[in-house]
MARLO-22341 format. One record per residue (C-alpha): residue number from 1; residue in three letters; x, z, y. Coordinates in Angstrom, 1 decimal, always signed. Each point is the difference from the previous one (the first is absolute). Layout:
<pts>
@resi=NUM resn=Ala u=X w=Z v=Y .
...
</pts>
This chain:
<pts>
@resi=1 resn=Met u=+124.2 w=+211.7 v=+43.0 .
@resi=2 resn=Arg u=-2.4 w=-2.9 v=-0.7 .
@resi=3 resn=Val u=+0.1 w=-2.1 v=-3.2 .
@resi=4 resn=Phe u=-0.6 w=-3.7 v=+0.2 .
@resi=5 resn=Val u=-1.2 w=-1.4 v=-3.4 .
@resi=6 resn=Val u=+0.3 w=-3.8 v=-0.1 .
@resi=7 resn=Ala u=-2.2 w=-1.7 v=-2.6 .
@resi=8 resn=Gly u=+0.4 w=-3.5 v=-1.3 .
@resi=9 resn=Ser u=-2.9 w=-2.1 v=+1.4 .
@resi=10 resn=Pro u=+1.1 w=-3.6 v=+0.2 .
@resi=11 resn=Gln u=-1.6 w=-0.3 v=+3.5 .
@resi=12 resn=Ala u=+1.4 w=+3.2 v=+1.5 .
@resi=13 resn=Glu u=+0.6 w=+0.4 v=+3.7 .
@resi=14 resn=Pro u=+2.1 w=+2.8 v=+1.6 .
@resi=15 resn=Pro u=-2.0 w=+2.5 v=+2.0 .
@resi=16 resn=Ala u=-0.4 w=-1.2 v=+3.6 .
@resi=17 resn=Glu u=+0.8 w=+3.3 v=+1.6 .
@resi=18 resn=Leu u=+1.7 w=+2.1 v=-2.8 .
@resi=19 resn=Ala u=+3.5 w=-0.1 v=-1.4 .
@resi=20 resn=Pro u=+2.2 w=+2.6 v=-1.8 .
@resi=21 resn=Ala u=+2.0 w=+2.3 v=+2.3 .
@resi=22 resn=Pro u=+3.6 w=+1.1 v=-1.1 .
@resi=23 resn=Asp u=-1.3 w=+3.2 v=-1.6 .
@resi=24 resn=Asp u=-2.9 w=-1.7 v=-1.9 .
@resi=25 resn=Arg u=+0.1 w=-1.1 v=-3.6 .
@resi=26 resn=Val u=-0.9 w=-3.4 v=-1.5 .
@resi=27 resn=Ile u=-1.2 w=-0.3 v=-3.6 .
@resi=28 resn=Ala u=-0.5 w=-3.5 v=-1.3 .
@resi=29 resn=Ala u=-2.4 w=-0.8 v=-2.8 .
@resi=30 resn=Asp u=+1.5 w=-3.0 v=-1.9 .
@resi=31 resn=Phe u=-0.4 w=-3.1 v=+2.2 .
@resi=32 resn=Gly u=-0.5 w=+2.3 v=+3.0 .
@resi=33 resn=Ala u=+3.8 w=+0.2 v=+0.1 .
@resi=34 resn=His u=+0.1 w=-3.7 v=+0.8 .
@resi=35 resn=His u=-2.4 w=+0.6 v=+2.9 .
@resi=36 resn=Ala u=+2.0 w=+3.0 v=+1.3 .
@resi=37 resn=Arg u=+3.3 w=-2.0 v=+0.0 .
@resi=38 resn=Ala u=-1.7 w=-2.9 v=+1.7 .
@resi=39 resn=Trp u=-1.3 w=+2.3 v=+2.7 .
@resi=40 resn=Gly u=+3.4 w=+1.5 v=+0.6 .
@resi=41 resn=Trp u=-1.0 w=+3.4 v=-1.5 .
@resi=42 resn=Pro u=+2.2 w=+2.2 v=-2.1 .
@resi=43 resn=Val u=-1.0 w=+0.7 v=-3.6 .
@resi=44 resn=His u=+0.7 w=+3.6 v=-1.2 .
@resi=45 resn=Leu u=-1.7 w=-0.3 v=-3.4 .
@resi=46 resn=Leu u=-1.2 w=-2.9 v=-2.1 .
@resi=47 resn=Ile u=-2.7 w=+0.7 v=-2.6 .
@resi=48 resn=Gly u=-2.1 w=-2.1 v=-2.4 .
@resi=49 resn=Asp u=+0.2 w=-2.2 v=-3.0 .
@resi=50 resn=Leu u=+2.0 w=-2.6 v=+2.0 .
@resi=51 resn=Asp u=-1.9 w=-2.9 v=-1.4 .
@resi=52 resn=Ser u=-0.4 w=-1.7 v=+3.4 .
@resi=53 resn=Leu u=+3.1 w=+0.9 v=+2.0 .
@resi=54 resn=Pro u=+2.6 w=-2.8 v=+0.2 .
@resi=55 resn=Ala u=+3.1 w=+0.9 v=-1.9 .
@resi=56 resn=Glu u=+2.1 w=-0.6 v=+3.1 .
@resi=57 resn=Asp u=-1.9 w=+2.8 v=+1.8 .
@resi=58 resn=Ala u=+0.4 w=+2.4 v=-2.9 .
@resi=59 resn=Ala u=+3.7 w=-0.8 v=-0.3 .
@resi=60 resn=Thr u=+0.6 w=+0.5 v=+3.7 .
@resi=61 resn=Leu u=-1.8 w=+3.3 v=+0.1 .
@resi=62 resn=Ala u=+1.7 w=+1.3 v=-3.2 .
@resi=63 resn=Gly u=+3.4 w=-1.1 v=+1.5 .
@resi=64 resn=Ala u=-0.8 w=+2.0 v=+3.1 .
@resi=65 resn=Gly u=-0.6 w=+3.1 v=-2.1 .
@resi=66 resn=Val u=-3.8 w=+0.1 v=+0.5 .
@resi=67 resn=Pro u=-1.6 w=+2.2 v=-2.7 .
@resi=68 resn=Ile u=-2.2 w=-2.1 v=-2.3 .
@resi=69 resn=Ile u=-2.8 w=+1.5 v=-2.2 .
@resi=70 resn=Thr u=-1.0 w=-2.6 v=-2.5 .
@resi=71 resn=Ala u=-3.4 w=+0.4 v=-1.5 .
@resi=72 resn=Pro u=-1.4 w=-1.7 v=-3.2 .
@resi=73 resn=Ser u=-2.2 w=-3.0 v=+0.6 .
@resi=74 resn=Ala u=-2.6 w=+1.5 v=-2.3 .
@resi=75 resn=Lys u=-1.2 w=+3.0 v=+2.0 .
@resi=76 resn=Asp u=-3.1 w=+1.6 v=+1.4 .
@resi=77 resn=Glu u=+1.2 w=+0.1 v=+3.6 .
@resi=78 resn=Thr u=+0.6 w=-2.9 v=+2.3 .
@resi=79 resn=Asp u=+3.5 w=-0.2 v=+1.6 .
@resi=80 resn=Leu u=-1.5 w=+1.0 v=+3.4 .
@resi=81 resn=Glu u=-1.6 w=+3.0 v=-1.6 .
@resi=82 resn=Leu u=+3.3 w=+1.1 v=-1.5 .
@resi=83 resn=Ala u=+1.6 w=-0.4 v=+3.4 .
@resi=84 resn=Leu u=-2.7 w=+2.1 v=+1.7 .
@resi=85 resn=Leu u=+0.5 w=+2.8 v=-2.6 .
@resi=86 resn=Gln u=+3.6 w=+0.0 v=+0.9 .
@resi=87 resn=Ala u=-0.8 w=+0.1 v=+3.7 .
@resi=88 resn=Leu u=-2.3 w=+2.9 v=-0.5 .
@resi=89 resn=Ala u=+2.7 w=+1.9 v=-1.9 .
@resi=90 resn=Glu u=+2.2 w=-0.3 v=+3.2 .
@resi=91 resn=Asp u=-2.7 w=+1.9 v=+2.0 .
@resi=92 resn=Pro u=+0.1 w=-2.2 v=+3.1 .
@resi=93 resn=Val u=-1.9 w=+0.5 v=+3.3 .
@resi=94 resn=Gln u=-1.5 w=-3.5 v=-0.5 .
@resi=95 resn=Ile u=-0.1 w=-2.7 v=-2.5 .
@resi=96 resn=Val u=-0.2 w=-3.6 v=+1.3 .
@resi=97 resn=Ile u=-0.9 w=-2.6 v=-2.6 .
@resi=98 resn=Cys u=+1.1 w=-3.5 v=+0.8 .
@resi=99 resn=Gly u=-0.4 w=-3.4 v=-1.8 .
@resi=100 resn=Ala u=-3.2 w=+1.1 v=-1.7 .
@resi=101 resn=Leu u=-2.5 w=-2.5 v=+1.3 .
@resi=102 resn=Gly u=-0.4 w=-3.7 v=-0.7 .
@resi=103 resn=Gly u=+0.6 w=-1.8 v=-3.3 .
@resi=104 resn=Arg u=-2.3 w=+0.6 v=-3.0 .
@resi=105 resn=Ala u=-3.3 w=+1.7 v=+0.8 .
@resi=106 resn=Asp u=+0.3 w=+2.5 v=-2.9 .
@resi=107 resn=His u=+3.5 w=+1.0 v=+1.1 .
@resi=108 resn=Met u=-1.1 w=+0.4 v=+3.6 .
@resi=109 resn=Leu u=-3.1 w=+2.0 v=-0.8 .
@resi=110 resn=Ala u=+2.0 w=+2.3 v=-2.4 .
@resi=111 resn=Asn u=+2.6 w=+0.5 v=+2.7 .
@resi=112 resn=Val u=-2.6 w=+0.9 v=+2.7 .
@resi=113 resn=Leu u=-1.9 w=+2.4 v=-2.4 .
@resi=114 resn=Leu u=+3.2 w=+2.0 v=-0.6 .
@resi=115 resn=Leu u=-0.7 w=+1.6 v=+3.4 .
@resi=116 resn=Ala u=-2.9 w=+1.8 v=-1.8 .
@resi=117 resn=Arg u=+2.3 w=+1.8 v=-2.5 .
@resi=118 resn=Pro u=-0.6 w=+3.7 v=+0.4 .
@resi=119 resn=Asn u=+3.7 w=+0.7 v=+0.5 .
@resi=120 resn=Leu u=+0.1 w=-2.6 v=+2.9 .
@resi=121 resn=Arg u=-3.4 w=+0.9 v=+1.5 .
@resi=122 resn=Asp u=+1.3 w=+3.0 v=+2.1 .
@resi=123 resn=Arg u=+3.3 w=-1.7 v=+0.8 .
@resi=124 resn=Arg u=+0.8 w=-2.1 v=+3.0 .
@resi=125 resn=Ala u=+0.0 w=-3.2 v=-2.0 .
@resi=126 resn=Ile u=-0.6 w=-3.5 v=+1.4 .
@resi=127 resn=Ile u=+0.2 w=-3.6 v=-1.0 .
@resi=128 resn=Ala u=+1.7 w=-2.1 v=+2.7 .
@resi=129 resn=Asp u=+0.2 w=-3.8 v=-0.2 .
@resi=130 resn=Gly u=+0.5 w=-2.2 v=+3.0 .
@resi=131 resn=Ala u=-2.6 w=+1.0 v=+2.6 .
@resi=132 resn=Glu u=-2.1 w=+1.9 v=-2.4 .
@resi=133 resn=Thr u=+0.1 w=+3.8 v=-0.8 .
@resi=134 resn=Leu u=-2.2 w=+1.5 v=-2.7 .
@resi=135 resn=Gln u=-0.6 w=+3.7 v=-0.7 .
@resi=136 resn=Leu u=-2.5 w=+2.2 v=-1.7 .
@resi=137 resn=Leu u=-2.1 w=+2.7 v=+1.7 .
@resi=138 resn=Ala u=-1.6 w=+2.5 v=-2.4 .
@resi=139 resn=Gly u=-3.0 w=+1.8 v=+1.3 .
@resi=140 resn=Gly u=-0.5 w=+3.8 v=+0.3 .
@resi=141 resn=Glu u=+0.5 w=+2.7 v=+2.6 .
@resi=142 resn=Thr u=+3.1 w=+1.4 v=+1.7 .
@resi=143 resn=Pro u=+0.6 w=+3.8 v=+0.0 .
@resi=144 resn=Thr u=-1.9 w=+0.2 v=+3.3 .
@resi=145 resn=Gly u=-3.1 w=-1.7 v=-1.5 .
@resi=146 resn=Thr u=+0.4 w=-3.4 v=+1.7 .
@resi=147 resn=Pro u=-0.1 w=-3.2 v=-2.1 .
@resi=148 resn=Arg u=+3.4 w=-1.4 v=-1.1 .
@resi=149 resn=Asn u=+1.2 w=-2.7 v=+2.3 .
@resi=150 resn=Leu u=+2.5 w=-2.6 v=+0.6 .
@resi=151 resn=Ser u=+1.5 w=-1.0 v=+3.3 .
@resi=152 resn=Leu u=+1.4 w=-3.5 v=+0.5 .
@resi=153 resn=Ala u=+2.1 w=-1.5 v=+2.8 .
@resi=154 resn=Gly u=-0.5 w=-3.6 v=+0.9 .
@resi=155 resn=Ala u=-0.9 w=-2.4 v=+2.8 .
@resi=156 resn=Pro u=-3.2 w=-1.4 v=+1.4 .
@resi=157 resn=Gly u=-1.3 w=-2.7 v=-2.2 .
@resi=158 resn=Asp u=+1.6 w=+1.3 v=-3.2 .
@resi=159 resn=Leu u=-2.4 w=-0.1 v=-3.0 .
@resi=160 resn=Leu u=-0.9 w=+3.0 v=-2.1 .
@resi=161 resn=Ser u=-2.0 w=-0.2 v=-3.2 .
@resi=162 resn=Leu u=-1.5 w=+2.9 v=-1.9 .
@resi=163 resn=Leu u=-0.8 w=-0.7 v=-3.7 .
@resi=164 resn=Pro u=-1.4 w=+2.7 v=-2.3 .
@resi=165 resn=Ile u=+1.6 w=+0.2 v=-3.4 .
@resi=166 resn=Gly u=-1.2 w=+1.9 v=-3.1 .
@resi=167 resn=Gly u=-3.5 w=+0.5 v=+1.5 .
@resi=168 resn=Asp u=-1.8 w=+0.4 v=+3.3 .
@resi=169 resn=Ala u=+1.9 w=+1.5 v=+3.0 .
@resi=170 resn=Gly u=-2.1 w=+2.6 v=+1.9 .
@resi=171 resn=Gly u=+0.2 w=+1.5 v=+3.4 .
@resi=172 resn=Val u=+2.1 w=-2.8 v=+1.5 .
@resi=173 resn=Thr u=+0.7 w=+0.4 v=+3.8 .
@resi=174 resn=Thr u=+2.3 w=-2.2 v=+2.0 .
@resi=175 resn=Gly u=+1.5 w=+0.0 v=+3.5 .
@resi=176 resn=Gly u=+1.8 w=-2.6 v=+2.0 .
@resi=177 resn=Leu u=-1.7 w=-2.9 v=-1.7 .
@resi=178 resn=Leu u=-2.4 w=-2.6 v=+1.3 .
@resi=179 resn=Tyr u=-2.7 w=+0.7 v=-2.5 .
@resi=180 resn=Pro u=-0.1 w=+3.8 v=-0.4 .
@resi=181 resn=Leu u=-1.3 w=+2.0 v=-2.9 .
@resi=182 resn=His u=-1.6 w=+3.5 v=+0.3 .
@resi=183 resn=Glu u=-0.3 w=+2.0 v=-3.2 .
@resi=184 resn=Glu u=-1.0 w=-3.1 v=-1.9 .
@resi=185 resn=Thr u=+0.3 w=-1.2 v=-3.6 .
@resi=186 resn=Leu u=+1.9 w=-3.0 v=-1.1 .
@resi=187 resn=Tyr u=-1.3 w=-1.2 v=-3.3 .
@resi=188 resn=Leu u=+2.1 w=-1.3 v=-2.9 .
@resi=189 resn=Gly u=-0.3 w=-3.8 v=-0.2 .
@resi=190 resn=Gln u=-1.4 w=-0.4 v=+3.5 .
@resi=191 resn=Pro u=+2.8 w=-1.2 v=+2.4 .
@resi=192 resn=Arg u=-1.5 w=+1.5 v=+3.2 .
@resi=193 resn=Gly u=+3.3 w=+1.6 v=+0.9 .
@resi=194 resn=Val u=+2.0 w=-3.3 v=+0.1 .
@resi=195 resn=Ser u=+1.6 w=-1.3 v=+3.2 .
@resi=196 resn=Asn u=-0.6 w=+2.7 v=+2.6 .
@resi=197 resn=Val u=+2.1 w=-0.3 v=+3.2 .
@resi=198 resn=Phe u=+2.3 w=+2.3 v=+1.9 .
@resi=199 resn=Thr u=-1.1 w=+0.5 v=+3.6 .
@resi=200 resn=Gly u=+3.2 w=+1.8 v=+1.0 .
@resi=201 resn=Thr u=+3.2 w=+1.2 v=-1.5 .
@resi=202 resn=Ala u=-1.4 w=+2.5 v=-2.4 .
@resi=203 resn=Ala u=-2.8 w=+0.4 v=-2.5 .
@resi=204 resn=Leu u=-1.3 w=+2.9 v=-2.0 .
@resi=205 resn=Val u=-1.9 w=+0.0 v=-3.3 .
@resi=206 resn=Ser u=-1.5 w=+3.2 v=-1.6 .
@resi=207 resn=Leu u=-1.6 w=+0.3 v=-3.4 .
@resi=208 resn=Arg u=-2.0 w=+2.7 v=-1.6 .
@resi=209 resn=Ala u=-0.4 w=-1.3 v=-3.5 .
@resi=210 resn=Gly u=+1.4 w=-2.8 v=-2.2 .
@resi=211 resn=Met u=+3.0 w=-2.2 v=+0.6 .
@resi=212 resn=Leu u=+0.7 w=-2.7 v=+2.5 .
@resi=213 resn=Leu u=+2.6 w=-2.7 v=-0.2 .
@resi=214 resn=Val u=+1.1 w=-0.4 v=+3.7 .
@resi=215 resn=Ile u=+1.5 w=-3.4 v=+0.8 .
@resi=216 resn=His u=+1.7 w=-0.5 v=+3.4 .
@resi=217 resn=Thr u=+0.9 w=-3.6 v=+1.0 .
@resi=218 resn=Arg u=+2.1 w=-0.3 v=+3.1 .
@resi=219 resn=Gly u=+0.2 w=-2.8 v=+2.5 .
@resi=220 resn=Asn u=-3.5 w=-1.5 v=-0.2 .
</pts>
């Protein structure tokens, strides 16, 4: 089972190549319920302080028997963070975060940096919005001693950007990209890893140390 978590960015787009299957779950964070309904997705749980969701949406979901967890407006966590904690409690095989990009810069950056939470770092967690997919690769070694890696499926001409977060990213090696890297360091604050290009239908990124935000943009 996958869990789709729909956030409330005002400029959200549904993922271009992802949608819930019948056995998946959809958790909406406040205004994310409005997006899910507009996209034709079911809502299995609504959570948040409900300060931005139209009353009509809330009433429709309540009338349909959708469970609603109402949080206080004065809280430490964002609505999306509460929804992610609920998703983690359900132990899914993957968490797909939607509706998290666009809108205010502080909200967007806070949403993206949720991928660096320790309890998400070793999960299959992605942010998917329109043609863009974001995920975090944390460096280290596998049990066989090889660097941790990430395989991506795409198409020739797709873009792939690698951005270090929290510090420099060391031992970066890539495959299937126009501008290859071989055991190199990407330095925090230097956007060298932006806008690489798929040469085929697959790309590989491996990382020995640090963290990389991996951003795949389809259809370029």
